C-alpha positions, 0 to 999 in steps of 0.5 A: 092800483088805479092811476090818479085822474089828470086834473083839468089844470094840468091839461090846460097847462099842457094845452097852453104850452103847445100854444106857445110852441106853435107860436114859436114854430110859425114865427119867422124870427125869435119872439119877445115875451110880450109877443108870446103873451099877446099871441097866446092871450096869456098873462106874462107870468103864466107865459114865463112859467110855461117857458121855463118848463119848455126851456128845461126840456130843451124845446125853447131857447132864449137870448137877448130877451127873445125866445125861439124853438129849441133843439129838442123839437128837432129830435121830436121831428126826427122821431116822427121821420124814423117811425112814421109808417107813411114816411117809411113806406114812401122812401123807396117809392119816392126814389123810384118815382124821381128816377122814372119821371126825372121829376121831384117826388114829394110826400105831404101829410095833413096836419089840421088845416095845413100840409107839411112836407115830410119827404122829398127826392129830387129828380133830374129836373131840379126845382129852382127853389128849396122847400125845407122838410116840415114847411107848412103849406095850405090845403087850397093849392098845389098838392094840398088840393087832393088832401082837401078834396078827399076830406069828409064833406063837412070838414072840407066845406068848413075849410072852404067857407073860412077862406076868402078869394085868393091868388095863385103864385102867378096872380090868378084869382081863385074864388071859393066857388071855383075852389069847390069846383076844383075839389069836385073835379079832383074827387072825380078824377082822383088827381090834380094838375097845377101850373104856377099855383104855389110857385111860379114856373112849376108844374105838378101832379098830385094824388091823395094818400088815403087812410083807413077810412078812405079820407086823405091823410096826405098827398104824393106829388111829382113836380118840375119846371113848367118849360119842360113839362106840359099838362099832357106830359105830366098827365102821362105820368099819373099811372106811375104816381097813382100806383105809388100813392096806393102803395103808401096809403093806409087802406 
C-alpha cells in the first residue's frame, strides 16, 4: 500500500523547526521568545508551537523565559560520531599523525558554508587554546581553505563573492581577490600552510579530504605553536599528512 504523500505544510513545519534549532545552536547564550521570533521571521504563536514539540523531544530546554539547546542534540551528535565513516576511519590515522609529528591532528567536515571540528588528537606540542568538537568555523581561513579550494567552481565563487575583505587573527587584511589566488594556489599545491590565520601563534598545514566526486567533504590538519614550527619544518611533514588524508577520503 502506498504511503500518503507528505503535505507541504508538514515539510514547512519541519524546516521551520530546524531554523529554530539553528538559531539556538549558534547563540552564545539562551534566547528569549522574541529573539527566536525575530531571528526566524515567524509569528510568536508559531514559534511556541514548534518549541513545544522540540521540548517534548528533548531538543530544547527552557527556564526563566529563555530557550536553549536540549540534551537530545548531544545524543544526535554522538550518533554522528559513532557512525560517520570519515570519523571512524580518521581516528587511528589522527593518533598516528599526532604521535609521528608531535602536532595536534584534526579532522574538519564541511557543513554548508562552514566547517566543523569532528575529531582531534593532541600532540606533544599542545595548543594554547581548546577548540571544542562541533565548533563552527569559516571556510576562508586555516583548514577551511582546502575545503573551499576543492569545492566545485560555482560553489567556490558564490562563497567568495558573498565575502568582503576580512582580517586574519594577527591583523592582516585579505581581499577577496587575494582569497581567489589562495584558492588557486591550494588547488595547484594540494595543501595550505597557515600562520596565525585563525588563532595567533599557531602554524598549521591542512589538506582536503575528498568525496566520491573529488570535491572536498572536509580537511585534515596538523597544527602547533609557531615558535616551534617553521614553514619549512611543517612542509616536511606534508607527505605524512597527505597519506592520512588519502586514507580517510571517500574516493
